[in-house]
C-alpha positions as CSV (number, residue, x, y, z in Angstrom):
1,X,0.0,0.0,0.0
2,X,2.9,2.3,0.7
3,X,4.3,1.8,-2.8
4,X,0.9,2.6,-4.3
5,X,0.6,5.8,-2.3
6,X,4.1,6.9,-3.2
7,X,3.6,6.2,-6.9
8,X,0.3,8.1,-6.8
9,X,1.9,11.0,-5.1
10,X,4.6,11.2,-7.7
11,X,2.1,11.1,-10.5
12,X,0.0,13.7,-8.8
13,X,3.0,16.1,-8.5
14,X,3.9,15.6,-12.1
15,X,0.4,16.2,-13.3
16,X,0.0,19.3,-11.1
17,X,3.3,20.7,-12.4
18,X,2.1,20.1,-16.0
19,X,-1.2,21.8,-15.2
20,X,0.7,24.9,-13.9
21,X,3.0,25.0,-16.8
22,X,0.2,24.7,-19.3
23,X,-1.8,27.4,-17.5
24,X,1.1,29.8,-17.6
25,X,1.6,29.0,-21.3
26,X,-2.0,29.7,-22.1
27,X,-1.9,33.0,-20.2
28,X,1.4,34.1,-21.8
29,X,0.3,33.3,-25.3
30,X,-3.4,34.4,-25.1
31,X,-4.5,31.1,-26.5
32,X,-8.1,31.0,-27.7
33,X,-8.0,27.8,-29.8
34,X,-10.8,25.5,-28.5
35,X,-8.8,22.3,-29.1
36,X,-5.8,23.6,-27.2
37,X,-8.0,24.7,-24.3
38,X,-9.8,21.4,-24.2
39,X,-6.4,19.6,-23.9
40,X,-5.3,21.8,-21.0
41,X,-8.7,21.4,-19.3
42,X,-8.3,17.7,-19.5
43,X,-4.9,17.9,-17.8
44,X,-6.5,20.0,-15.1
45,X,-9.2,17.4,-14.5
46,X,-6.6,14.7,-14.4
47,X,-4.7,16.6,-11.7
48,X,-7.8,16.8,-9.6
49,X,-8.6,13.1,-10.0
50,X,-5.0,12.2,-9.1
51,X,-5.1,14.4,-6.0
52,X,-8.3,12.6,-4.9
53,X,-6.8,9.2,-5.5
54,X,-3.7,10.1,-3.6
55,X,-5.7,11.6,-0.7
56,X,-7.7,8.4,-0.4
57,X,-4.6,6.2,-0.5
58,X,-2.9,8.3,2.2
59,X,-6.0,8.2,4.4
60,X,-6.2,4.4,4.1
61,X,-2.5,4.1,4.8
62,X,-2.7,6.3,7.9
63,X,-5.8,4.5,9.3
64,X,-3.9,1.2,9.1
65,X,-1.1,2.4,11.3
């Protein structure tokens, strides 16, 4: 379970960093292309999902201790 929580945390950090970079890129370039915005919105949703999964794994891990 510790390995799953660790892997999930690493994936979450990578996705959140990607979301931040993409958001800054959109803002700097004034992107209005719907396809590009959909891609970045998908990354944002993925980061939220990864955060929830990581939080659940950490809570389960803490309750076992």
